[in-house]
C-alpha positions in Angstrom: -65.0 146.2 53.2 -61.5 147.2 52.2 -60.4 148.0 48.7 -58.1 144.9 48.6 -60.9 142.5 49.4 -63.2 144.1 46.7 -60.4 143.7 44.1 -59.8 140.1 45.2 -63.5 139.3 44.9 -63.6 140.9 41.4 -60.6 138.9 40.3 -62.0 135.7 41.6 -65.3 136.3 39.7 -63.3 137.1 36.6 -61.4 133.8 36.9 -64.6 131.8 37.3 -66.2 133.5 34.3 -63.1 132.7 32.2 -63.2 129.0 33.2 -66.9 128.9 32.6 -66.5 130.4 29.1 -63.7 128.0 28.3 -65.8 125.0 29.2 -68.7 126.2 27.0 -66.3 126.5 24.0 -65.0 123.0 24.7 -68.5 121.7 24.8 -69.4 123.3 21.5 -66.2 122.6 19.5 -65.0 119.2 20.8 -67.5 117.3 18.6 -66.3 119.2 15.5 -62.7 118.3 16.4 -63.7 114.6 16.8 -65.3 114.6 13.4 -62.3 116.1 11.7 -59.9 113.7 13.5 -61.8 110.5 12.7 -62.2 111.6 9.0 -58.5 110.8 8.7 -58.8 107.4 10.5 -57.6 104.4 8.5 -60.2 102.2 10.2 -64.0 102.1 9.9 -64.5 102.6 13.6 -63.9 105.6 15.8 -61.9 103.7 18.3 -58.4 102.3 18.1 -57.3 104.9 15.6 -53.8 104.3 14.4 -52.2 106.5 11.8 -53.6 109.1 9.4 -55.0 108.5 5.9 -56.8 110.4 3.1 -58.5 107.2 2.0 -62.0 108.4 2.8 -61.6 111.7 1.1 -60.3 109.9 -2.0 -63.4 107.7 -1.9 -65.6 110.9 -1.7 -63.9 112.1 -4.9 -64.9 108.9 -6.7 -68.5 109.0 -5.4 -70.5 110.2 -8.4 -73.7 110.6 -6.5 -72.1 112.6 -3.7 -70.3 114.9 -6.2 -73.7 115.4 -8.0 -75.3 116.4 -4.7 -72.4 118.7 -4.0 -72.9 120.4 -7.3 -76.6 120.7 -6.6 -75.9 122.5 -3.3 -73.5 124.9 -5.0 -76.1 125.6 -7.8 -78.8 126.3 -5.3 -76.6 128.4 -3.1 -75.4 130.6 -6.0 -78.9 131.0 -7.6 -80.4 131.8 -4.1 -77.8 134.4 -3.5 -78.3 136.1 -6.9 -82.1 136.2 -6.4 -81.8 137.3 -2.8 -79.4 140.1 -3.7 -81.9 141.5 -6.2 -84.9 141.1 -3.9 -83.2 141.9 -0.6 -81.3 145.0 -1.9 -84.5 146.4 -3.5 -86.4 145.7 -0.3 -83.7 147.3 1.9 -84.0 150.6 0.0 -87.8 150.4 0.1 -87.8 149.7 3.9 -85.2 152.4 4.8 -86.1 155.2 2.3 -89.9 155.0 2.1 -92.2 156.1 5.0 -95.5 154.3 5.3 -97.7 153.1 8.2 -97.1 149.6 9.5 -93.4 149.5 8.6 -92.5 147.7 11.8 -95.1 145.0 11.1 -93.8 144.6 7.6 -90.2 144.2 8.8 -91.4 141.5 11.3 -93.3 139.6 8.5 -90.2 139.7 6.2 -88.1 138.3 9.0 -90.5 135.4 9.7 -89.2 132.9 7.2 -85.8 133.2 8.8 -86.8 132.9 12.4 -89.5 130.3 12.1 -88.5 126.7 12.7 -87.4 125.1 9.5 -90.0 122.3 9.9 -92.8 124.9 9.9 -91.4 126.7 6.8 -90.7 123.4 5.0 -94.2 122.0 5.6 -95.9 125.4 4.7 -93.9 125.6 1.4 -94.6 121.9 0.6 -98.4 122.5 1.0 -98.1 125.7 -1.1 -96.3 124.0 -4.0 -98.5 121.0 -3.8 -101.6 123.2 -4.0 -100.2 124.7 -7.2 -99.4 121.2 -8.6 -95.7 122.1 -8.9 -93.6 118.9 -8.9 -90.8 118.7 -6.3 -87.6 119.6 -8.1 -84.7 122.1 -8.2 -87.3 124.9 -8.5 -89.1 124.0 -5.3 -85.8 123.7 -3.4 -84.7 127.1 -4.8 -88.0 128.7 -3.7 -87.4 127.4 -0.2 -83.9 128.7 0.0 -84.8 132.2 -1.4 -87.5 132.4 1.3 -84.9 132.5 4.1 -81.8 134.0 2.3 -83.7 137.1 1.2 -84.3 138.4 4.8 -80.6 137.9 5.5 -79.6 140.1 2.6 -82.4 142.6 3.3 -81.5 143.3 6.9 -77.7 143.3 6.3 -78.0 145.8 3.5 -80.7 147.9 5.3 -78.5 148.3 8.4 -75.7 149.7 6.1 -78.1 152.0 4.3 -79.3 153.4 7.6 -75.7 154.2 8.7 -75.1 155.7 5.3 -77.9 158.2 5.3 -79.2 160.2 2.3 -76.6 163.0 2.4 -74.1 161.4 0.1 -76.7 160.9 -2.6 -77.9 164.4 -2.2 -74.4 165.8 -2.5 -73.7 163.8 -5.6 -76.9 165.1 -7.2 -75.9 168.6 -6.2 -72.7 168.0 -8.3 -74.8 167.2 -11.3 -75.2 163.5 -11.1 -78.5 161.9 -12.1 -80.2 159.6 -9.5 -79.0 156.5 -11.5 -75.4 157.7 -11.7 -75.5 158.7 -8.0 -76.5 155.2 -7.1 -73.9 153.6 -9.3 -70.9 155.8 -8.4 -71.7 156.7 -4.8 -74.3 154.5 -3.1 -73.4 151.2 -4.6 -69.6 151.5 -3.7 -70.5 152.4 -0.1 -72.8 149.4 0.4 -70.4 147.1 -1.5 -69.0 145.3 1.5 -72.4 144.9 3.0 -73.6 143.2 -0.2 -70.5 140.9 -0.3 -70.9 140.0 3.4 -74.6 139.3 3.0 -74.0 137.2 -0.1 -71.4 135.1 1.7 -73.7 134.6 4.8 -76.6 133.7 2.6 -74.6 131.2 0.7 -73.3 129.6 3.9 -76.8 129.3 5.3 -78.1 127.9 2.0 -75.3 125.4 1.6 -75.9 124.0 5.1 -79.7 124.0 5.0 -81.4 120.6 5.4 -84.8 120.8 6.9 -86.5 122.9 4.3 -84.6 121.1 1.5 -85.8 117.8 2.8 -89.4 118.8 2.5 -89.1 120.3 -1.0 -86.7 117.9 -2.6 -87.7 114.9 -4.8 -85.0 112.9 -6.5 -83.0 116.1 -6.9 -81.0 116.1 -3.6 -78.6 118.7 -2.1 -75.5 117.6 -0.2 -77.0 117.9 3.4 -80.0 115.8 2.3 -77.7 113.2 0.7 -75.6 113.2 3.9 -78.7 112.6 6.0 -79.5 109.6 3.7 -76.1 108.2 4.3 -76.5 108.5 8.1 -79.6 106.3 7.9 -77.4 103.4 7.0 -75.1 104.0 10.0 -71.9 106.0 10.7 -68.9 105.5 8.5 -65.6 107.3 7.9 -67.1 108.5 4.7 -69.7 110.4 6.6 -66.9 111.9 8.7 -65.1 113.0 5.6 -68.2 114.7 4.1 -68.8 116.4 7.4 -65.2 117.6 7.5 -65.5 119.0 4.0 -68.7 120.9 4.8 -67.2 122.2 8.0 -64.0 123.4 6.2 -66.1 125.1 3.5 -68.4 126.8 6.0 -65.5 128.0 8.2 -63.8 129.4 5.1 -66.9 131.3 4.1 -67.5 132.6 7.6 -63.9 133.8 7.9 -64.1 135.5 4.5 -67.5 137.0 5.5 -66.1 138.6 8.7 -64.0 140.9 6.4 -67.2 142.5 5.1 -70.0 142.4 7.7 -69.7 145.4 9.8 -66.8 146.7 7.9 -66.3 150.5 7.3 -64.3 150.0 4.2 -66.9 151.5 1.9 -65.6 154.7 0.5 -67.1 157.3 -1.8 -65.9 157.4 -5.4 -63.6 160.4 -5.9 -65.4 163.6 -6.8 -63.6 164.0 -10.1 -64.8 160.6 -11.3 -68.4 161.4 -10.3 -68.3 164.8 -12.0 -66.9 163.1 -15.2 -69.5 160.5 -15.1 -72.3 163.0 -14.7 -71.3 164.9 -17.9 
């Protein structure tokens, strides 16, 4: 087989793979485009669209129940992120810096709430809170969200700590810094972007979560649960508008998150500042 025929075959396979990849992206993203387009439709049907309007978005702004559900989602997301940062960061340091038997098993157990189907986690948590006679409320929804956002933070931060290594902390302590000051002025700045990226990812996942929230919510509903309730009465441009808003918010958070996850922007605080802080 000549070299030209091999190159021609390779080029042909490359073209087929490009077309195949393009079709996959079309299949995945066309429904999202359709939702966005029809959220601006002046009619209540998805056919015969003529013109563009913000009517349905204005109606959303006047819907008190929807705005209340949106506020609930933001509250749950922020609280879940704060709690997950505390638990996840502490757990990341424990997992990466402490040696003990069964560490691999513990890592798998910690990851279970994130990888298990939402219906399994939701049902399990529902049985748990019912056995403790805890009424379904904001607290139960928050418990459910913390259960899957904590592993996100833990593994994002632990991967950064593993790349960091213990040498920077040891060097800071050799310069006279206490363990607390070495953490504040050296370790924390170097894992800063990992913390920000993990927080953004955790908030995005929490904001979009519906299955676990559906099991653990009572009359206190988050936005995805409220949206699901709207869908039970049929599709309407209002549903498209809500979906468009959630999609825009999620994409914004994901784009912002890409600045921090996997970033190497963490830098050590200048030596003079560390020495000054250690005195």
